ROSE-4610 file (N, C-alpha, C; in Angstrom, 1 decimal, always signed):
// ROSE-4610
residu = [M/M/M/A/A/A/F/F/F/L/L/L/C/C/C/W/W/W/G/G/G/L/L/L/A/A/A/W/W/W/F/F/F/L/L/L/Y/Y/Y/A/A/A/S/S/S/I/I/I/E/E/E/E/E/E/K/K/K/A/A/A/G/G/G/E/E/E/T/T/T/E/E/E/S/S/S/P/P/P/R/R/R/S/S/S/G/G/G/R/R/R/H/H/H/Q/Q/Q/L/L/L/K/K/K/H/H/H/A/A/A/V/V/V/K/K/K/L/L/L/L/L/L/S/S/S/R/R/R/D/D/D/L/L/L/N/N/N/F/F/F/R/R/R/N/N/N/F/F/F/V/V/V/I/I/I/A/A/A/R/R/R/A/A/A/L/L/L/M/M/M/T/T/T/G/G/G/S/S/S/A/A/A/L/L/L/L/L/L/A/A/A/P/P/P/Y/Y/Y/I/I/I/V/V/V/L/L/L/Y/Y/Y/S/S/S/Q/Q/Q/S/S/S/V/V/V/S/S/S/G/G/G/P/P/P/Q/Q/Q/M/M/M/G/G/G/Q/Q/Q/L/L/L/G/G/G/G/G/G/F/F/F/V/V/V/F/F/F/A/A/A/G/G/G/A/A/A/A/A/A/A/A/A/S/S/S/M/M/M/I/I/I/S/S/S/G/G/G/W/W/W/I/I/I/W/W/W/G/G/G/G/G/G/M/M/M/A/A/A/D/D/D/I/I/I/S/S/S/S/S/S/R/R/R/R/R/R/V/V/V/L/L/L/M/M/M/L/L/L/A/A/A/S/S/S/L/L/L/L/L/L/A/A/A/G/G/G/L/L/L/S/S/S/G/G/G/L/L/L/S/S/S/L/L/L/L/L/L/L/L/L/M/M/M/I/I/I/R/R/R/M/M/M/A/A/A/H/H/H/G/G/G/S/S/S/L/L/L/M/M/M/T/T/T/M/M/M/W/W/W/L/L/L/F/F/F/P/P/P/A/A/A/C/C/C/Y/Y/Y/M/M/M/L/L/L/L/L/L/I/I/I/F/F/F/A/A/A/H/H/H/D/D/D/G/G/G/V/V/V/R/R/R/V/V/V/G/G/G/R/R/R/K/K/K/T/T/T/F/F/F/L/L/L/I/I/I/N/N/N/L/L/L/G/G/G/S/S/S/G/G/G/N/N/N/K/K/K/R/R/R/T/T/T/D/D/D/Y/Y/Y/V/V/V/S/S/S/I/I/I/S/S/S/N/N/N/S/S/S/I/I/I/I/I/I/G/G/G/F/F/F/F/F/F/L/L/L/I/I/I/L/L/L/I/I/I/G/G/G/V/V/V/L/L/L/V/V/V/S/S/S/T/T/T/L/L/L/H/H/H/G/G/G/I/I/I/P/P/P/V/V/V/S/S/S/W/W/W/L/L/L/V/V/V/L/L/L/I/I/I/F/F/F/G/G/G/S/S/S/M/M/M/C/C/C/L/L/L/M/M/M/G/G/G/T/T/T/L/L/L/W/W/W/V/V/V/W/W/W/M/M/M/T/T/T/L/L/L/P/P/P/C/C/C/L/L/L/E/E/E/K/K/K/L/L/L/Q/Q/Q/G/G/G/T/T/T/A/A/A/T/T/T/S/S/S/L/L/L/E/E/E/A/A/A]
num = [1/1/1/2/2/2/3/3/3/4/4/4/5/5/5/6/6/6/7/7/7/8/8/8/9/9/9/10/10/10/11/11/11/12/12/12/13/13/13/14/14/14/15/15/15/16/16/16/17/17/17/18/18/18/19/19/19/20/20/20/21/21/21/22/22/22/23/23/23/24/24/24/25/25/25/26/26/26/27/27/27/28/28/28/29/29/29/30/30/30/31/31/31/32/32/32/33/33/33/34/34/34/35/35/35/36/36/36/37/37/37/38/38/38/39/39/39/40/40/40/41/41/41/42/42/42/43/43/43/44/44/44/45/45/45/46/46/46/47/47/47/48/48/48/49/49/49/50/50/50/51/51/51/52/52/52/53/53/53/54/54/54/55/55/55/56/56/56/57/57/57/58/58/58/59/59/59/60/60/60/61/61/61/62/62/62/63/63/63/64/64/64/65/65/65/66/66/66/67/67/67/68/68/68/69/69/69/70/70/70/71/71/71/72/72/72/73/73/73/74/74/74/75/75/75/76/76/76/77/77/77/78/78/78/79/79/79/80/80/80/81/81/81/82/82/82/83/83/83/84/84/84/85/85/85/86/86/86/87/87/87/88/88/88/89/89/89/90/90/90/91/91/91/92/92/92/93/93/93/94/94/94/95/95/95/96/96/96/97/97/97/98/98/98/99/99/99/100/100/100/101/101/101/102/102/102/103/103/103/104/104/104/105/105/105/106/106/106/107/107/107/108/108/108/109/109/109/110/110/110/111/111/111/112/112/112/113/113/113/114/114/114/115/115/115/116/116/116/117/117/117/118/118/118/119/119/119/120/120/120/121/121/121/122/122/122/123/123/123/124/124/124/125/125/125/126/126/126/127/127/127/128/128/128/129/129/129/130/130/130/131/131/131/132/132/132/133/133/133/134/134/134/135/135/135/136/136/136/137/137/137/138/138/138/139/139/139/140/140/140/141/141/141/142/142/142/143/143/143/144/144/144/145/145/145/146/146/146/147/147/147/148/148/148/149/149/149/150/150/150/151/151/151/152/152/152/153/153/153/154/154/154/155/155/155/156/156/156/157/157/157/158/158/158/159/159/159/160/160/160/161/161/161/162/162/162/163/163/163/164/164/164/165/165/165/166/166/166/167/167/167/168/168/168/169/169/169/170/170/170/171/171/171/172/172/172/173/173/173/174/174/174/175/175/175/176/176/176/177/177/177/178/178/178/179/179/179/180/180/180/181/181/181/182/182/182/183/183/183/184/184/184/185/185/185/186/186/186/187/187/187/188/188/188/189/189/189/190/190/190/191/191/191/192/192/192/193/193/193/194/194/194/195/195/195/196/196/196/197/197/197/198/198/198/199/199/199/200/200/200/201/201/201/202/202/202/203/203/203/204/204/204/205/205/205/206/206/206/207/207/207/208/208/208/209/209/209/210/210/210/211/211/211/212/212/212/213/213/213/214/214/214/215/215/215/216/216/216/217/217/217/218/218/218/219/219/219/220/220/220/221/221/221/222/222/222/223/223/223/224/224/224/225/225/225/226/226/226/227/227/227/228/228/228/229/229/229/230/230/230/231/231/231/232/232/232/233/233/233/234/234/234/235/235/235/236/236/236/237/237/237/238/238/238/239/239/239/240/240/240]
x = [+1.2/+0.1/+0.9/+2.1/+2.7/+3.3/+3.9/+4.8/+3.7/+2.2/+1.5/+1.3/+1.2/+0.7/+2.2/+3.7/+4.6/+4.4/+3.9/+4.0/+3.2/+1.7/+0.9/+1.3/+1.9/+2.3/+3.6/+4.4/+5.6/+4.8/+3.8/+2.9/+2.3/+2.2/+1.0/+2.2/+3.3/+4.5/+4.9/+5.2/+5.7/+5.0/+3.5/+2.8/+2.6/+3.2/+3.0/+4.5/+3.8/+4.4/+5.5/+6.4/+7.0/+7.8/+7.3/+8.1/+9.5/+10.3/+11.1/+11.9/+13.0/+12.9/+14.1/+14.5/+15.9/+17.3/+18.0/+19.6/+20.5/+21.5/+23.1/+23.6/+25.0/+25.9/+26.3/+26.9/+27.3/+28.1/+28.3/+29.8/+30.5/+31.8/+32.5/+31.7/+32.3/+31.9/+32.8/+34.0/+35.1/+34.8/+34.1/+33.8/+32.2/+31.5/+29.9/+30.6/+31.7/+32.1/+32.5/+33.2/+33.7/+32.8/+31.2/+30.5/+29.7/+29.5/+28.8/+29.3/+30.8/+31.3/+31.3/+31.9/+31.3/+30.1/+28.9/+27.5/+27.5/+28.1/+27.5/+28.4/+30.0/+30.8/+30.2/+29.2/+28.9/+27.4/+26.8/+25.2/+24.9/+24.8/+24.5/+23.1/+22.4/+20.6/+20.8/+21.5/+21.3/+22.2/+23.6/+24.2/+23.4/+23.0/+21.7/+20.8/+20.4/+19.1/+19.3/+20.7/+21.0/+21.3/+22.0/+22.2/+21.1/+20.1/+18.4/+17.9/+18.1/+17.5/+18.4/+19.4/+20.3/+19.5/+19.5/+18.8/+17.7/+16.8/+15.6/+15.5/+16.4/+16.1/+15.6/+16.0/+15.4/+14.2/+13.5/+11.8/+11.6/+12.3/+12.3/+12.9/+13.8/+14.4/+14.1/+13.0/+12.2/+11.2/+10.4/+9.4/+9.7/+10.7/+10.9/+10.9/+12.1/+12.4/+11.0/+10.5/+9.0/+8.1/+8.4/+7.7/+8.4/+9.8/+10.5/+10.7/+10.6/+10.2/+9.1/+8.2/+6.5/+7.0/+7.4/+7.7/+8.9/+9.7/+10.4/+9.7/+8.8/+7.6/+6.9/+6.1/+5.2/+5.0/+5.6/+6.2/+5.4/+5.5/+4.9/+3.5/+2.6/+1.6/+0.7/+0.0/-0.5/-1.7/-2.3/-3.3/-2.5/-1.4/-1.0/-0.1/+0.0/+0.5/-0.3/-1.3/-2.9/-3.2/-2.7/-3.0/-1.8/-0.6/+0.4/+0.0/-0.2/-1.0/-2.1/-3.4/-4.0/-3.7/-2.8/-2.5/-1.8/-0.8/+0.0/-0.8/-2.0/-3.0/-3.6/-4.0/-5.0/-4.0/-2.8/-2.1/-1.9/-1.7/-1.0/-2.2/-3.6/-4.7/-5.2/-4.8/-5.0/-4.0/-2.3/-1.5/-1.2/-1.5/-1.3/-1.9/-3.4/-4.0/-3.7/-3.4/-3.3/-2.0/-0.6/+0.7/+0.9/+0.1/+0.3/-0.5/-1.4/-2.2/-1.1/-0.3/+0.4/+2.0/+2.3/+3.3/+3.2/+1.9/+1.9/+2.3/+1.8/+2.2/+3.4/+4.3/+5.5/+6.0/+7.1/+7.3/+8.6/+9.0/+10.0/+9.3/+8.1/+7.2/+6.8/+6.4/+6.2/+7.3/+8.7/+9.7/+10.0/+9.5/+10.0/+8.9/+7.8/+6.6/+6.6/+6.7/+7.1/+8.1/+9.3/+10.3/+10.2/+9.3/+9.3/+8.5/+7.3/+6.2/+6.8/+7.7/+8.2/+9.6/+10.0/+10.9/+10.3/+9.0/+8.0/+7.4/+6.9/+6.7/+7.4/+8.6/+9.5/+9.8/+10.3/+10.8/+9.4/+8.4/+7.4/+7.0/+6.9/+6.9/+7.7/+9.1/+9.9/+9.7/+8.9/+8.7/+7.2/+6.0/+5.1/+5.2/+5.9/+5.7/+6.7/+7.6/+8.2/+7.2/+6.4/+5.2/+3.8/+3.7/+2.8/+3.5/+4.4/+5.1/+4.1/+3.4/+3.0/+1.5/+1.1/-0.5/-1.1/-2.5/-2.9/-2.6/-2.4/-2.0/-1.0/+0.0/+0.9/+0.1/-0.8/-1.5/-1.8/-2.0/-2.4/-1.7/-0.7/+0.2/+1.4/+1.8/+2.7/+2.0/+0.7/-0.2/-0.2/-0.4/-0.9/+0.5/+1.6/+2.7/+3.3/+3.2/+3.2/+2.8/+1.1/+0.3/+0.9/+1.5/+1.7/+3.1/+4.1/+5.0/+4.9/+4.1/+3.7/+3.0/+2.3/+1.9/+2.8/+4.2/+5.2/+6.1/+6.4/+7.2/+6.5/+5.4/+4.8/+5.0/+5.0/+4.9/+6.4/+7.1/+8.8/+8.9/+8.5/+8.5/+8.1/+7.0/+6.1/+6.9/+7.5/+8.2/+9.1/+10.4/+11.4/+11.7/+10.3/+10.2/+9.9/+9.1/+8.3/+9.8/+10.6/+11.2/+12.5/+12.9/+13.8/+13.1/+12.0/+11.5/+11.4/+11.2/+11.3/+12.9/+13.8/+14.8/+15.7/+15.3/+16.0/+15.2/+15.4/+14.4/+15.5/+15.1/+16.0/+16.7/+17.9/+19.0/+19.5/+19.2/+19.8/+19.0/+17.6/+16.9/+17.2/+17.8/+18.1/+19.1/+20.2/+21.5/+21.3/+20.2/+19.7/+19.6/+18.4/+17.7/+18.8/+19.7/+20.4/+21.5/+22.3/+23.3/+22.8/+21.6/+21.1/+21.0/+20.0/+20.1/+21.2/+22.1/+23.2/+24.3/+24.0/+24.5/+24.1/+22.4/+21.6/+21.8/+22.0/+22.4/+23.4/+24.5/+25.8/+25.5/+25.0/+24.5/+23.6/+23.1/+22.0/+22.9/+23.5/+24.9/+25.5/+26.3/+27.0/+26.3/+24.9/+23.7/+23.8/+23.8/+23.3/+24.9/+25.7/+27.2/+27.2/+26.9/+26.8/+26.3/+25.0/+23.5/+24.1/+24.7/+25.3/+26.6/+27.1/+28.5/+28.0/+27.1/+26.3/+25.3/+25.8/+24.9/+24.5/+23.6/+22.9/+22.6/+22.7/+22.4/+20.5/+20.9/+18.8/+17.7/+17.0/+16.0/+15.8/+15.5/+15.0/+16.1/+17.3/+18.2/+18.1/+18.0/+18.1/+16.5/+15.5/+14.3/+15.0/+15.7/+16.1/+16.9/+17.8/+18.7/+18.1/+17.4/+16.5/+15.3/+15.2/+14.0/+14.9/+15.9/+16.8/+17.1/+17.5/+17.8/+16.9/+15.5/+14.4/+14.3/+14.4/+14.5/+15.4/+16.6/+18.1/+17.8/+16.8/+16.7/+15.6/+14.9/+13.9/+14.4/+15.8/+16.4/+17.3/+18.0/+18.6/+17.7/+16.7/+15.6/+15.2/+15.3/+14.9/+15.9/+17.2/+18.3/+19.0/+18.8/+19.3/+18.4/+17.3/+16.7/+15.8/+15.7/+14.8/+13.1/+12.5/+11.0/+10.8/+11.0/+11.3/+9.7/+8.5/+7.4/+7.2/+7.6/+7.7/+8.7/+10.0/+11.1/+10.4/+9.9/+9.4/+8.3/+7.5/+6.3/+6.9/+8.1/+8.3/+9.1/+9.5/+9.9/+9.4/+8.1/+7.1/+6.5/+6.2/+5.3/+6.2/+7.6/+8.7/+8.5/+8.5/+8.8/+7.1/+6.2/+4.8/+5.1]
y = [-1.4/+0.1/+1.4/+1.5/+2.3/+2.7/+1.4/+1.6/+2.3/+1.7/+2.3/+4.0/+4.1/+5.6/+6.3/+6.0/+6.5/+6.7/+5.4/+5.8/+6.7/+6.6/+7.8/+9.0/+9.3/+11.0/+11.1/+10.2/+10.3/+10.8/+10.1/+10.5/+11.9/+12.4/+13.3/+14.5/+14.5/+15.4/+15.5/+14.4/+14.7/+15.1/+15.3/+15.9/+17.3/+18.1/+19.4/+20.0/+21.0/+22.5/+23.0/+22.8/+23.9/+25.1/+26.3/+27.5/+27.4/+28.1/+28.3/+29.5/+29.3/+30.0/+30.7/+31.8/+32.5/+31.6/+31.6/+30.7/+31.8/+31.2/+32.1/+30.5/+30.9/+30.1/+29.4/+27.9/+26.8/+27.6/+26.8/+27.0/+25.8/+25.7/+24.5/+24.3/+22.9/+22.6/+23.5/+23.7/+24.4/+25.7/+26.3/+27.9/+27.8/+26.9/+27.0/+26.6/+25.7/+25.5/+27.1/+27.5/+28.9/+30.0/+30.0/+30.8/+30.7/+29.3/+29.0/+29.4/+28.8/+29.7/+31.5/+31.8/+33.3/+33.6/+32.7/+33.6/+33.0/+32.2/+31.5/+32.8/+33.0/+33.6/+35.5/+35.8/+37.1/+37.4/+36.5/+36.7/+35.9/+36.8/+36.5/+35.7/+36.4/+35.8/+34.0/+34.2/+33.1/+32.0/+32.2/+31.4/+31.0/+31.9/+31.4/+30.7/+30.9/+30.3/+28.5/+28.3/+27.0/+26.4/+27.1/+26.4/+26.2/+27.3/+26.8/+25.4/+25.4/+24.4/+23.2/+23.2/+21.7/+21.3/+22.4/+22.0/+21.5/+21.8/+21.4/+20.3/+19.7/+18.0/+17.0/+17.5/+16.7/+16.2/+17.2/+17.1/+15.5/+15.6/+14.6/+13.4/+13.3/+12.3/+11.6/+12.5/+12.0/+10.8/+10.9/+9.9/+8.9/+8.2/+6.9/+6.2/+7.3/+6.7/+6.7/+7.4/+7.1/+6.1/+5.8/+4.3/+3.0/+3.3/+2.6/+2.3/+3.0/+3.3/+2.9/+2.9/+2.7/+0.8/+0.0/-1.2/-1.6/-1.0/-1.4/-1.2/-0.4/-0.3/-1.4/-1.6/-1.9/-3.2/-3.5/-4.8/-4.4/-4.9/-4.8/-4.9/-4.5/-4.5/-3.8/-4.5/-3.6/-2.6/-2.8/-2.0/-0.8/-0.8/+0.5/+1.2/+0.5/+0.7/+1.7/+1.3/+1.8/+3.5/+3.0/+4.6/+5.5/+5.0/+5.9/+6.3/+5.6/+6.1/+7.1/+6.6/+7.8/+8.9/+8.9/+10.3/+11.1/+10.4/+11.0/+11.9/+10.6/+11.5/+12.6/+12.4/+13.4/+15.0/+14.5/+15.9/+16.6/+15.7/+16.5/+17.2/+16.6/+17.5/+18.9/+19.1/+20.1/+21.2/+20.6/+21.5/+22.5/+22.2/+22.9/+24.6/+24.5/+25.7/+26.5/+25.8/+26.4/+27.2/+26.5/+26.9/+27.9/+27.6/+28.7/+29.8/+30.1/+31.4/+32.2/+31.3/+31.6/+32.3/+31.5/+32.1/+33.3/+33.4/+34.9/+36.1/+35.6/+36.6/+36.9/+35.5/+35.7/+34.1/+34.2/+33.0/+32.3/+33.3/+33.2/+32.9/+33.0/+32.7/+31.5/+30.9/+29.8/+28.7/+28.8/+28.4/+28.0/+28.9/+28.9/+28.0/+27.9/+27.4/+25.9/+25.9/+24.2/+23.7/+24.3/+23.4/+23.3/+24.2/+24.2/+22.8/+22.9/+21.5/+20.4/+20.1/+18.9/+18.8/+19.5/+19.1/+18.5/+19.4/+19.0/+17.4/+17.2/+16.1/+15.0/+15.2/+14.0/+14.1/+14.8/+15.0/+14.7/+15.6/+15.2/+13.7/+12.8/+11.7/+10.7/+11.2/+10.5/+10.1/+11.7/+11.8/+11.0/+11.1/+10.5/+8.8/+8.6/+7.0/+6.5/+7.1/+6.8/+6.9/+8.3/+8.1/+7.2/+6.6/+5.9/+4.2/+3.9/+2.8/+1.9/+1.1/-0.5/-0.2/+1.1/+1.5/+1.1/+1.5/+1.5/+3.1/+3.9/+5.2/+5.0/+4.3/+3.9/+3.5/+3.2/+2.6/+4.0/+4.9/+6.4/+7.4/+7.3/+8.3/+8.3/+7.4/+7.1/+7.9/+7.3/+7.7/+9.3/+10.1/+11.3/+12.1/+11.6/+12.7/+12.5/+11.3/+11.1/+12.3/+12.4/+13.3/+14.6/+15.2/+16.3/+16.6/+15.5/+15.8/+16.1/+15.2/+15.2/+16.9/+17.2/+18.7/+19.3/+19.4/+20.2/+20.3/+19.2/+19.0/+19.9/+19.6/+20.1/+21.8/+22.2/+23.8/+24.0/+23.2/+23.5/+23.6/+22.6/+22.7/+24.1/+24.2/+25.5/+26.9/+26.7/+28.2/+28.2/+27.2/+27.5/+27.8/+27.3/+27.3/+29.0/+29.3/+31.0/+31.8/+31.3/+32.2/+32.6/+31.3/+31.3/+32.0/+32.2/+32.5/+34.5/+34.8/+36.1/+36.7/+36.0/+36.1/+36.6/+36.1/+36.3/+36.3/+36.9/+36.9/+36.3/+35.7/+35.7/+34.8/+34.4/+33.9/+33.6/+34.7/+34.6/+33.6/+33.7/+32.5/+31.4/+30.7/+29.7/+29.1/+29.9/+29.9/+29.3/+30.4/+29.9/+28.6/+28.1/+26.8/+25.8/+25.9/+24.5/+24.7/+25.7/+25.7/+24.7/+25.3/+25.0/+23.5/+23.0/+21.3/+20.9/+21.2/+20.5/+20.3/+21.5/+21.3/+20.6/+20.5/+19.6/+18.1/+17.9/+16.5/+16.0/+17.0/+16.3/+16.1/+17.1/+16.8/+15.6/+15.2/+14.3/+12.7/+13.0/+11.7/+11.4/+12.9/+12.7/+12.1/+12.7/+11.9/+10.5/+10.4/+8.5/+8.1/+8.7/+7.8/+7.6/+9.0/+9.2/+8.0/+7.8/+6.8/+5.7/+5.3/+3.9/+3.2/+4.4/+3.7/+3.7/+4.7/+4.4/+3.3/+2.2/+1.1/+0.6/+0.2/-0.1/+0.5/+2.0/+3.1/+3.1/+3.0/+3.0/+3.9/+3.5/+4.5/+5.9/+5.6/+6.7/+7.6/+7.6/+8.3/+9.4/+8.4/+9.4/+10.2/+9.6/+10.6/+11.8/+11.8/+12.6/+13.7/+13.1/+13.9/+14.5/+13.6/+14.8/+16.0/+15.2/+16.5/+17.5/+17.4/+18.5/+19.4/+18.9/+19.5/+20.5/+20.0/+21.0/+22.1/+21.9/+22.9/+23.7/+23.4/+24.3/+25.1/+24.5/+25.4/+26.3/+26.1/+27.4/+28.3/+28.1/+29.1/+29.7/+29.2/+29.9/+31.0/+30.4/+31.1/+32.8/+32.5/+33.3/+34.6/+33.8/+34.8/+35.4/+34.6/+35.4/+35.8/+35.2/+35.5/+36.6/+37.4/+38.8/+38.1/+38.8/+38.9/+39.6/+38.7/+39.2/+40.0/+39.4/+40.5/+41.4/+41.7/+42.8/+43.9/+43.7/+44.3/+44.9/+43.9/+44.3/+45.1/+45.1/+45.6/+47.5/+47.2/+48.7/+49.1/+48.5/+48.8/+49.5/+48.5/+49.0/+50.4/+50.5/+51.9/+53.0/+52.4/+54.1/+54.5/+53.4/+54.0/+54.5/+54.2/+55.0/+56.2]
z = [+0.1/-0.1/-0.3/+1.0/+0.8/-0.4/-1.1/-2.4/-3.3/-3.7/-4.6/-4.2/-3.2/-2.7/-3.2/-2.5/-3.5/-4.8/-5.5/-6.9/-7.4/-6.9/-7.1/-7.0/-6.2/-5.8/-6.8/-7.3/-7.8/-9.2/-9.9/-10.7/-11.1/-10.0/-9.9/-9.9/-9.0/-9.4/-10.5/-11.3/-12.5/-13.6/-13.2/-14.1/-14.0/-13.0/-12.7/-13.3/-14.1/-15.1/-14.3/-14.1/-13.0/-14.0/-13.5/-14.4/-13.7/-15.0/-14.8/-13.8/-12.9/-11.9/-12.3/-11.1/-11.5/-11.5/-12.2/-12.5/-12.2/-12.2/-12.7/-13.1/-13.7/-14.4/-13.6/-14.3/-13.1/-12.3/-11.0/-10.4/-9.7/-9.9/-9.4/-8.0/-7.8/-6.2/-5.3/-5.4/-4.8/-4.5/-5.7/-5.5/-4.5/-4.9/-3.7/-2.5/-2.4/-0.9/-0.3/-0.6/-0.8/+0.0/-1.2/-1.2/-0.1/+0.1/+1.7/+3.0/+3.2/+4.1/+4.1/+3.1/+3.3/+3.7/+3.4/+3.4/+5.4/+5.5/+6.9/+8.1/+7.3/+8.4/+8.3/+7.4/+7.0/+7.6/+7.4/+7.8/+9.4/+9.7/+11.3/+11.5/+11.1/+11.1/+10.4/+9.2/+8.8/+9.4/+10.0/+10.7/+11.9/+12.7/+14.0/+13.3/+12.3/+11.9/+11.7/+11.2/+11.0/+12.0/+13.0/+14.6/+15.2/+15.1/+15.8/+14.9/+13.7/+12.9/+13.3/+13.4/+13.7/+15.1/+16.1/+17.1/+17.2/+16.7/+16.3/+15.6/+15.1/+14.3/+15.4/+16.7/+17.9/+17.7/+17.1/+17.0/+15.7/+14.8/+14.1/+14.5/+15.3/+15.7/+16.8/+17.7/+18.7/+18.3/+17.6/+16.9/+17.0/+16.2/+16.6/+17.4/+18.7/+19.8/+20.8/+20.6/+21.7/+21.1/+20.0/+19.4/+20.1/+20.0/+20.4/+22.3/+22.7/+24.3/+24.8/+24.2/+24.6/+24.3/+23.2/+23.3/+24.4/+24.9/+25.9/+27.1/+27.1/+28.6/+28.6/+27.1/+27.4/+26.2/+26.0/+24.9/+23.6/+22.5/+21.1/+21.2/+20.7/+20.8/+19.7/+19.0/+17.3/+17.9/+18.7/+19.4/+19.4/+20.2/+20.6/+19.3/+18.2/+17.2/+16.2/+16.2/+15.7/+16.4/+17.6/+18.3/+18.0/+17.7/+17.4/+15.7/+14.7/+13.4/+13.9/+14.4/+14.6/+15.3/+16.3/+16.6/+15.9/+14.7/+14.0/+13.1/+12.5/+11.4/+12.3/+13.2/+13.8/+14.0/+14.6/+14.6/+13.3/+12.3/+10.8/+10.2/+11.1/+10.3/+10.9/+11.9/+12.6/+12.9/+12.5/+12.6/+11.6/+10.3/+9.1/+9.4/+9.7/+9.5/+11.0/+11.8/+13.2/+13.2/+12.9/+12.4/+11.5/+10.2/+9.4/+9.7/+10.5/+10.7/+11.8/+12.7/+13.5/+12.8/+11.9/+11.0/+10.3/+9.7/+9.3/+10.1/+11.4/+12.3/+12.8/+13.1/+13.6/+13.7/+12.2/+12.3/+13.3/+14.0/+15.2/+16.3/+16.6/+17.7/+17.4/+16.1/+15.9/+16.1/+15.7/+16.0/+17.6/+18.4/+19.9/+20.5/+20.3/+20.8/+20.3/+19.1/+18.3/+19.1/+18.8/+19.7/+21.4/+21.9/+23.1/+23.4/+22.6/+22.9/+22.5/+21.3/+20.7/+21.9/+22.7/+23.5/+25.0/+25.3/+26.6/+26.1/+25.2/+25.0/+25.1/+25.1/+25.2/+26.9/+27.0/+28.6/+29.6/+29.8/+30.3/+29.8/+29.0/+28.7/+29.6/+29.9/+30.9/+32.2/+32.5/+34.3/+34.2/+33.3/+34.0/+33.6/+32.5/+32.7/+33.8/+34.6/+35.8/+37.2/+37.0/+38.0/+37.8/+36.5/+36.2/+35.9/+36.3/+35.5/+35.8/+35.0/+35.7/+35.4/+35.3/+35.4/+33.9/+33.7/+32.4/+32.1/+32.7/+32.1/+30.6/+31.2/+30.0/+28.6/+28.3/+27.2/+26.3/+27.2/+26.2/+26.7/+27.3/+27.6/+26.4/+25.9/+24.7/+23.4/+22.9/+21.7/+22.0/+22.9/+23.2/+23.1/+23.9/+23.8/+22.2/+21.7/+20.4/+19.5/+19.8/+18.9/+19.2/+20.1/+20.8/+19.9/+19.9/+19.3/+17.8/+17.2/+15.6/+15.3/+16.1/+16.2/+16.0/+16.8/+17.5/+16.0/+15.7/+14.5/+13.1/+13.0/+12.0/+12.2/+13.3/+13.5/+13.2/+13.6/+13.4/+11.9/+11.2/+9.6/+9.1/+9.6/+8.9/+9.6/+10.2/+11.2/+10.7/+10.1/+9.7/+8.1/+7.3/+6.1/+6.1/+6.8/+6.7/+7.3/+8.1/+8.4/+7.4/+6.5/+5.5/+4.4/+4.1/+3.0/+3.4/+4.8/+4.7/+5.1/+5.1/+5.5/+4.2/+3.0/+2.1/+0.9/-0.5/-1.7/-2.9/-4.0/-5.2/-5.3/-5.6/-5.5/-4.6/-3.0/-1.9/-1.2/-1.2/-0.7/-1.3/-2.7/-2.9/-2.3/-2.2/-1.3/-0.1/+0.6/+2.0/+2.0/+1.1/+1.2/+1.0/+0.0/-0.6/+0.5/+1.3/+2.2/+3.6/+3.8/+4.9/+4.9/+3.7/+3.7/+3.8/+3.3/+3.0/+4.7/+5.3/+6.7/+7.7/+7.5/+8.2/+7.9/+6.4/+6.3/+6.8/+6.8/+7.3/+8.8/+9.7/+10.9/+11.5/+10.4/+10.8/+10.8/+9.7/+9.3/+10.5/+11.1/+12.7/+13.5/+13.7/+14.9/+14.6/+13.5/+13.0/+13.3/+13.1/+13.5/+15.0/+15.8/+16.9/+18.0/+17.1/+18.1/+17.6/+16.8/+16.0/+17.1/+17.4/+18.3/+19.9/+20.2/+21.6/+21.2/+20.5/+20.6/+21.9/+22.5/+23.8/+24.8/+24.4/+25.4/+25.6/+26.4/+27.1/+26.0/+25.5/+25.0/+25.5/+26.5/+27.5/+27.5/+27.4/+27.0/+26.0/+24.8/+23.7/+23.3/+23.9/+24.0/+24.9/+26.3/+26.9/+26.3/+25.4/+24.7/+23.7/+22.9/+21.3/+22.2/+23.0/+24.0/+24.5/+24.9/+25.4/+24.1/+23.3/+21.7/+21.6/+21.1/+21.0/+22.2/+23.2/+24.7/+24.0/+24.0/+23.6/+22.4/+21.1/+20.1/+20.4/+21.7/+22.0/+21.8/+23.1/+24.0/+22.7/+22.1/+21.0/+20.0/+19.4/+18.7/+19.6/+20.8/+21.6/+21.8/+21.9/+22.0/+20.8/+19.9/+18.7/+17.4/+17.2/+15.7/+16.3/+14.7/+15.3/+14.8/+14.8/+14.3/+13.1/+11.9/+10.5/+10.2/+10.5/+10.2/+10.7/+11.9/+12.5/+12.0/+11.3/+10.9/+9.4/+8.8/+7.6/+7.5/+8.5/+8.8/+8.9/+9.8/+10.2/+8.9/+8.1/+6.9/+5.9/+5.8/+4.8/+5.3/+6.7/+7.0/+7.1/+7.2/+6.6/+5.4/+4.2/+3.0/+2.6/+3.2/+2.8/+3.3]
C-alpha cells in the first residue's frame, strides 16, 4: 500500500509543469563551498538560523524513539501501534492551519513554541511514565505525547520554512535553502554515527537527549533570531 501511494505521488508530481526560476551560471564545487562559508561567516541571522534548525532536528529524531520506548515499557502491541498511527494523522490534520496562521504573524514565535512543545512532549513523557509505571495510564500516555510531538514537529517545519522565506529573496533565498539543507544533512549523518557507536544506550536516554535539543533550540531562537515580520512591517511603514 505504501509503495502504491508513493508511486501515485510520483506520477502526480511528474505531471506538474514547473516554471523556470532565477538561475545563474554553473559554479564549481570548490566555488560553492567558498560561497557557503562566506555566507555563513557574514550573515549572522542565517548562521543563527542554521544552528537553531540543527537543534530542532530533535523534533524529527524523537518520533521513532518514542515508539521504541513504548515497546520497551509495555511490549510490542498492535493496538498501540494503531494508536500511534491515529495520533499522528490527527495531529497532522489540525496542525497545518493552526501553525500556518501563526506563522503569518511571527515565524519566530512559531519556532519557539513548536520547539518547546516538542521538547516537553519527550521530557514530560519520561517523567509521567516513571510516575505511572505499570498502570493502565501508560497505554494512552505514549500516543498522547506522540500526537503532541507530531503537532509540534509540523510547527517547526512551518516556522523554519516561513522564516527562511522572509529572510531572503531571489537567488539569495535559494542559497539559504541549499546551504542549510546540506549542513543539516551532514549534521544528521553525524547524529546517526554517534547513535550507532552508542549501541546499547537506553532508549529513554535518547528521548532525553533529543528532547533537550528541542528546548535548547527554543532558547537559541529566543536569544538570537529577530522577528522578521515585525521588521518588514516597520520598513513598509517607513517607505509609506
